[in-house]
C-alpha positions in Angstrom: -61.9 -30.2 53.3 -60.3 -28.4 50.1 -61.7 -30.2 46.9 -58.7 -30.6 43.9 -59.7 -27.7 40.7 -57.5 -27.7 37.6 -57.9 -24.7 35.1 -56.1 -25.1 31.8 -54.8 -21.3 30.2 -55.0 -20.4 26.9 -53.0 -18.0 26.5 -50.8 -15.5 24.5 -48.4 -13.1 27.3 -49.0 -10.3 23.7 -52.1 -10.4 24.6 -53.5 -7.5 27.1 -56.7 -9.5 27.8 -54.5 -12.2 28.9 -52.8 -10.3 31.4 -56.6 -8.4 32.5 -57.2 -12.3 32.0 -55.1 -13.4 34.8 -55.6 -11.0 37.4 -59.3 -12.0 37.6 -58.1 -15.6 37.8 -55.8 -14.7 40.2 -58.3 -12.7 42.6 -60.6 -15.5 41.5 -59.0 -18.1 42.6 -57.9 -15.8 46.2 -62.0 -15.7 46.7 -62.2 -19.1 46.7 -60.1 -20.8 49.6 -62.7 -24.1 49.3 -60.4 -24.5 46.4 -57.3 -26.2 46.0 -56.5 -24.7 42.3 -53.9 -25.2 40.1 -53.7 -23.8 37.3 -51.4 -25.0 33.6 -50.3 -22.5 31.2 -51.2 -23.6 27.5 -49.6 -21.5 24.6 -51.4 -19.6 21.5 -50.2 -16.9 18.9 -52.4 -14.6 18.3 -49.6 -13.7 15.2 -47.1 -16.6 14.4 -46.3 -14.8 11.2 -44.2 -12.7 13.3 -39.9 -12.7 12.8 -38.3 -14.2 16.0 -36.8 -10.2 16.1 -40.4 -9.0 15.7 -42.0 -6.0 14.2 -41.9 -2.3 15.0 -44.7 -2.2 16.8 -46.2 1.3 15.3 -46.4 -0.3 11.7 -47.5 -3.8 13.1 -50.7 -1.7 14.8 -50.8 0.1 11.5 -51.6 -2.0 9.7 -53.6 -4.8 11.5 -56.0 -2.0 12.6 -55.8 0.4 9.7 -54.5 2.5 10.6 -52.9 4.7 13.9 -56.5 6.1 14.9 -58.1 2.6 14.9 -55.2 1.5 16.6 -55.2 4.1 19.3 -58.7 3.8 20.4 -59.1 0.6 20.2 -56.3 0.2 23.3 -57.6 2.7 24.6 -60.1 1.0 25.3 -58.5 -1.4 26.5 -55.9 0.6 28.7 -59.1 1.2 30.7 -60.0 -1.9 31.0 -56.5 -2.5 32.7 -57.2 0.6 34.7 -60.2 -1.5 36.3 -57.9 -4.5 37.4 -54.8 -2.6 39.1 -53.1 -2.8 35.6 -51.2 0.3 34.4 -50.3 -0.1 30.7 -48.0 1.4 29.5 -48.3 1.1 25.5 -46.0 3.5 24.8 -43.0 2.1 25.9 -43.2 -1.2 23.4 -41.6 -1.1 20.9 -41.4 -4.1 19.5 -44.3 -6.5 18.6 -42.5 -10.0 19.2 -43.1 -13.3 18.0 -43.4 -15.2 21.3 -43.1 -18.5 20.3 -39.4 -18.5 22.3 -41.7 -17.2 24.5 -44.0 -20.1 24.7 -41.3 -23.1 24.6 -39.2 -21.3 28.0 -43.8 -21.2 29.9 -42.8 -24.7 29.0 -40.0 -25.8 30.6 -41.7 -24.1 33.9 -44.1 -25.7 33.5 -42.0 -29.0 34.5 -40.6 -27.4 37.4 -43.8 -26.9 38.6 -47.1 -24.4 38.7 -45.3 -22.3 40.9 -42.7 -21.6 38.7 -44.7 -21.0 35.6 -47.3 -18.6 37.0 -44.4 -16.4 38.5 -42.5 -16.5 34.4 -46.5 -16.1 33.4 -46.6 -12.9 35.8 -43.2 -11.6 34.9 -43.1 -11.9 31.0 -46.6 -9.7 30.9 -44.7 -7.5 33.4 -41.8 -7.0 30.8 -43.9 -6.4 27.9 -47.0 -4.4 28.7 -45.6 -2.3 31.7 -42.0 -2.2 31.4 -41.6 -2.2 27.0 -39.4 -5.6 27.2 -39.1 -7.0 23.9 -40.1 -11.1 25.1 -39.4 -12.5 21.5 -35.7 -11.2 22.5 -33.3 -14.7 24.3 -31.8 -12.0 27.1 -34.7 -11.2 28.2 -36.7 -14.2 28.1 -33.4 -15.8 30.1 -33.9 -12.6 32.6 -37.3 -13.5 33.6 -36.4 -17.6 33.6 -34.3 -16.9 36.1 -37.0 -14.2 38.0 -38.8 -17.4 38.0 -36.7 -19.2 39.9 -35.2 -21.2 36.6 -31.4 -22.2 35.4 -30.6 -19.2 33.4 -27.7 -20.8 31.2 -29.4 -23.9 30.5 -33.3 -21.9 29.4 -30.4 -19.8 26.7 -28.6 -23.2 25.6 -32.4 -24.7 25.0 -33.6 -21.2 23.2 -30.3 -21.7 20.8 -31.5 -25.1 19.6 -35.0 -26.2 18.7 -36.0 -27.9 21.0 -39.8 -28.0 22.1 -40.8 -25.6 18.7 -42.8 -28.4 17.1 -44.9 -29.5 20.3 -45.8 -25.9 21.4 -46.8 -25.4 17.8 -48.8 -28.8 17.7 -50.9 -27.8 21.2 -51.6 -24.4 19.5 -52.7 -26.6 16.7 -55.1 -28.5 18.8 -56.6 -25.4 20.6 -57.4 -24.4 17.1 -59.0 -27.4 16.4 -60.8 -26.9 19.9 -62.5 -24.2 18.9 -60.4 -21.3 20.2 -60.5 -18.6 18.2 -59.5 -16.0 20.2 -57.3 -15.9 23.8 -58.1 -15.8 27.1 -59.5 -19.6 27.5 -59.9 -20.8 30.4 -60.4 -25.3 30.3 -61.7 -26.1 33.7 -60.9 -29.1 35.1 -61.8 -30.7 31.2 -65.6 -30.4 31.7 -65.4 -26.5 29.7 -64.3 -23.7 28.9 -65.0 -20.0 30.0 -64.1 -17.5 26.5 -62.4 -14.3 27.2 -61.1 -11.6 30.5 -64.5 -12.9 32.2 -64.7 -10.6 35.9 -63.6 -12.1 38.9 -67.4 -13.6 39.4 -68.1 -14.9 36.3 -64.6 -17.6 37.2 -65.8 -18.4 40.7 -69.0 -19.2 39.0 -67.6 -21.0 36.9 -65.3 -23.0 39.5 -68.6 -24.0 41.8 -70.4 -24.9 38.3 -67.2 -27.7 38.1 -67.1 -29.0 41.6 -71.2 -29.0 41.6 -70.6 -31.4 38.3 -68.3 -33.2 40.1 -70.1 -33.8 43.2 
Protein backbone atom coordinates (compact mmCIF):
# COMPACT_ATOMS: atom_id res chain seq x y z
CA UNK A 1 0.00 0.00 0.00
CA UNK A 2 1.46 3.37 -1.05
CA UNK A 3 1.65 6.16 1.51
CA UNK A 4 1.07 9.79 0.60
CA UNK A 5 3.76 12.39 1.21
CA UNK A 6 3.52 16.11 0.44
CA UNK A 7 6.67 18.12 -0.24
CA UNK A 8 6.62 21.90 -0.55
CA UNK A 9 9.78 23.12 -2.27
CA UNK A 10 10.65 26.73 -1.50
CA UNK A 11 12.80 27.70 -4.45
CA UNK A 12 13.87 30.39 -6.89
CA UNK A 13 14.29 29.52 -10.57
CA UNK A 14 17.39 31.74 -10.82
CA UNK A 15 19.11 29.66 -8.10
CA UNK A 16 21.50 27.01 -9.47
CA UNK A 17 21.42 25.07 -6.20
CA UNK A 18 17.64 24.83 -6.56
CA UNK A 19 18.10 23.18 -9.97
CA UNK A 20 20.56 20.72 -8.42
CA UNK A 21 18.09 20.20 -5.57
CA UNK A 22 15.29 19.45 -8.04
CA UNK A 23 17.42 16.83 -9.79
CA UNK A 24 18.15 15.16 -6.46
CA UNK A 25 14.49 15.37 -5.41
CA UNK A 26 13.36 13.70 -8.64
CA UNK A 27 15.84 10.88 -8.01
CA UNK A 28 14.79 10.52 -4.40
CA UNK A 29 11.13 10.23 -5.43
CA UNK A 30 12.04 7.65 -8.10
CA UNK A 31 13.94 5.70 -5.43
CA UNK A 32 10.84 5.65 -3.19
CA UNK A 33 8.20 3.79 -5.24
CA UNK A 34 6.31 2.88 -2.08
CA UNK A 35 5.36 6.55 -1.67
CA UNK A 36 2.80 8.69 -3.47
CA UNK A 37 4.69 11.98 -3.45
CA UNK A 38 2.98 15.29 -4.21
CA UNK A 39 5.40 18.13 -4.95
CA UNK A 40 4.33 21.77 -4.70
CA UNK A 41 6.66 24.59 -5.75
CA UNK A 42 6.65 27.66 -3.49
CA UNK A 43 8.19 31.04 -4.32
CA UNK A 44 11.34 32.71 -3.06
CA UNK A 45 13.37 35.54 -4.54
CA UNK A 46 17.12 35.70 -4.10
CA UNK A 47 17.01 39.31 -5.29
CA UNK A 48 13.65 41.07 -5.43
CA UNK A 49 15.37 44.39 -6.17
CA UNK A 50 16.19 43.46 -9.76
CA UNK A 51 14.17 45.44 -12.33
CA UNK A 52 11.60 43.74 -14.57
CA UNK A 53 14.05 43.85 -17.49
CA UNK A 54 16.76 42.25 -15.36
CA UNK A 55 20.39 43.30 -15.11
CA UNK A 56 23.48 42.53 -17.18
CA UNK A 57 24.69 39.28 -15.65
CA UNK A 58 28.40 40.07 -15.58
CA UNK A 59 27.75 43.38 -13.84
CA UNK A 60 25.31 41.70 -11.44
CA UNK A 61 27.79 38.99 -10.46
CA UNK A 62 30.64 41.44 -10.17
CA UNK A 63 28.56 43.71 -7.91
CA UNK A 64 27.32 40.76 -5.83
CA UNK A 65 30.63 38.96 -5.31
CA UNK A 66 33.03 41.90 -5.41
CA UNK A 67 34.65 41.15 -8.74
CA UNK A 68 34.71 38.77 -11.69
CA UNK A 69 37.42 36.52 -10.23
CA UNK A 70 35.40 35.73 -7.12
CA UNK A 71 32.23 35.20 -9.15
CA UNK A 72 34.04 32.87 -11.57
CA UNK A 73 35.44 30.86 -8.65
CA UNK A 74 32.03 30.39 -7.04
CA UNK A 75 30.36 29.39 -10.28
CA UNK A 76 33.14 26.94 -11.14
CA UNK A 77 32.22 25.09 -7.94
CA UNK A 78 28.54 25.15 -8.88
CA UNK A 79 29.32 23.86 -12.37
CA UNK A 80 31.27 20.97 -10.85
CA UNK A 81 28.41 20.17 -8.45
CA UNK A 82 25.94 20.27 -11.36
CA UNK A 83 28.06 17.85 -13.33
CA UNK A 84 27.75 15.24 -10.59
CA UNK A 85 23.95 15.16 -11.03
CA UNK A 86 23.90 15.45 -14.83
CA UNK A 87 23.40 19.20 -15.22
CA UNK A 88 25.74 20.86 -17.72
CA UNK A 89 25.40 24.47 -16.62
CA UNK A 90 25.97 26.88 -19.51
CA UNK A 91 26.77 29.97 -17.47
CA UNK A 92 28.49 31.58 -20.45
CA UNK A 93 25.15 31.73 -22.32
CA UNK A 94 23.43 33.63 -19.51
CA UNK A 95 23.37 37.35 -20.35
CA UNK A 96 20.71 38.62 -17.92
CA UNK A 97 20.07 38.13 -14.21
CA UNK A 98 16.26 38.24 -14.10
CA UNK A 99 13.67 39.40 -11.64
CA UNK A 100 11.77 36.15 -11.04
CA UNK A 101 8.51 37.53 -9.60
CA UNK A 102 6.61 36.95 -12.86
CA UNK A 103 8.10 33.46 -13.21
CA UNK A 104 6.72 32.66 -9.75
CA UNK A 105 3.32 33.98 -10.77
CA UNK A 106 3.25 31.58 -13.73
CA UNK A 107 4.40 28.73 -11.46
CA UNK A 108 1.53 29.58 -9.11
CA UNK A 109 -0.98 29.45 -11.96
CA UNK A 110 0.48 26.15 -13.15
CA UNK A 111 -0.10 24.74 -9.67
CA UNK A 112 -3.78 25.47 -10.12
CA UNK A 113 -3.73 23.06 -13.06
CA UNK A 114 -2.05 20.29 -11.09
CA UNK A 115 1.31 19.26 -9.73
CA UNK A 116 2.37 17.58 -12.97
CA UNK A 117 1.90 20.79 -14.99
CA UNK A 118 3.67 22.80 -12.31
CA UNK A 119 6.62 20.41 -12.12
CA UNK A 120 6.96 20.41 -15.91
CA UNK A 121 6.96 24.22 -15.97
CA UNK A 122 9.58 24.51 -13.21
CA UNK A 123 11.85 22.03 -14.99
CA UNK A 124 11.51 23.98 -18.25
CA UNK A 125 12.30 27.30 -16.57
CA UNK A 126 15.46 25.84 -15.04
CA UNK A 127 16.46 24.47 -18.45
CA UNK A 128 15.76 27.75 -20.23
CA UNK A 129 17.82 29.78 -17.79
CA UNK A 130 20.74 27.51 -16.95
CA UNK A 131 21.14 25.48 -20.14
CA UNK A 132 19.91 27.81 -22.89
CA UNK A 133 20.57 31.28 -21.48
CA UNK A 134 16.91 32.30 -21.71
CA UNK A 135 15.67 35.47 -20.01
CA UNK A 136 13.08 34.01 -17.63
CA UNK A 137 11.85 37.45 -16.57
CA UNK A 138 10.67 38.17 -20.11
CA UNK A 139 6.97 37.66 -20.90
CA UNK A 140 7.61 35.95 -24.25
CA UNK A 141 9.93 33.40 -22.64
CA UNK A 142 7.49 32.77 -19.80
CA UNK A 143 4.59 32.26 -22.22
CA UNK A 144 6.69 29.82 -24.25
CA UNK A 145 7.49 27.83 -21.11
CA UNK A 146 3.84 27.88 -20.04
CA UNK A 147 2.70 26.50 -23.40
CA UNK A 148 5.37 23.78 -23.16
CA UNK A 149 3.92 22.76 -19.78
CA UNK A 150 0.40 22.55 -21.22
CA UNK A 151 -0.98 25.94 -20.19
CA UNK A 152 -3.03 28.39 -22.23
CA UNK A 153 -0.42 30.79 -23.63
CA UNK A 154 -2.93 33.54 -24.48
CA UNK A 155 -4.37 33.50 -20.97
CA UNK A 156 -0.92 33.47 -19.36
CA UNK A 157 0.11 36.50 -21.42
CA UNK A 158 -3.04 38.39 -20.41
CA UNK A 159 -2.43 37.58 -16.75
CA UNK A 160 1.23 38.61 -16.96
CA UNK A 161 0.15 41.99 -18.32
CA UNK A 162 -1.97 42.45 -15.18
CA UNK A 163 -0.98 42.56 -11.50
CA UNK A 164 -2.73 39.26 -10.82
CA UNK A 165 -1.22 37.42 -7.83
CA UNK A 166 1.81 39.71 -7.44
CA UNK A 167 0.91 40.54 -3.84
CA UNK A 168 0.03 36.92 -3.07
CA UNK A 169 3.42 35.70 -4.30
CA UNK A 170 5.23 38.43 -2.34
CA UNK A 171 3.24 37.53 0.79
CA UNK A 172 4.16 33.86 0.39
CA UNK A 173 7.84 34.79 0.11
CA UNK A 174 7.52 36.94 3.24
CA UNK A 175 5.93 34.02 5.09
CA UNK A 176 8.83 31.77 4.14
CA UNK A 177 11.26 34.35 5.48
CA UNK A 178 9.26 34.63 8.70
CA UNK A 179 9.51 30.84 9.04
CA UNK A 180 13.28 31.25 9.02
CA UNK A 181 14.01 30.41 5.40
CA UNK A 182 17.11 32.44 4.50
CA UNK A 183 18.34 30.31 1.60
CA UNK A 184 16.98 27.92 -0.95
CA UNK A 185 16.14 25.21 -1.81
CA UNK A 186 14.17 24.34 1.29
CA UNK A 187 12.10 21.14 1.31
CA UNK A 188 9.16 21.21 3.73
CA UNK A 189 8.06 17.61 4.23
CA UNK A 190 4.45 16.94 5.26
CA UNK A 191 4.40 20.31 7.04
CA UNK A 192 6.44 18.65 9.79
CA UNK A 193 10.05 19.57 9.24
CA UNK A 194 12.29 21.30 6.75
CA UNK A 195 15.37 20.05 4.93
CA UNK A 196 17.60 22.93 3.86
CA UNK A 197 19.91 23.07 0.86
CA UNK A 198 20.58 20.91 -2.21
CA UNK A 199 20.73 17.72 -0.19
CA UNK A 200 21.99 14.46 -1.74
CA UNK A 201 19.47 11.84 -2.80
CA UNK A 202 20.17 9.63 0.22
CA UNK A 203 19.44 12.45 2.66
CA UNK A 204 16.10 13.19 1.00
CA UNK A 205 15.09 9.51 0.98
CA UNK A 206 15.97 9.36 4.69
CA UNK A 207 13.85 12.45 5.35
CA UNK A 208 10.93 10.85 3.51
CA UNK A 209 11.22 7.76 5.71
CA UNK A 210 11.36 9.84 8.88
CA UNK A 211 8.18 11.70 7.91
CA UNK A 212 6.35 8.44 7.21
CA UNK A 213 7.59 6.85 10.45
CA UNK A 214 6.45 9.90 12.41
CA UNK A 215 2.99 9.58 10.87
CA UNK A 216 2.60 5.92 11.90
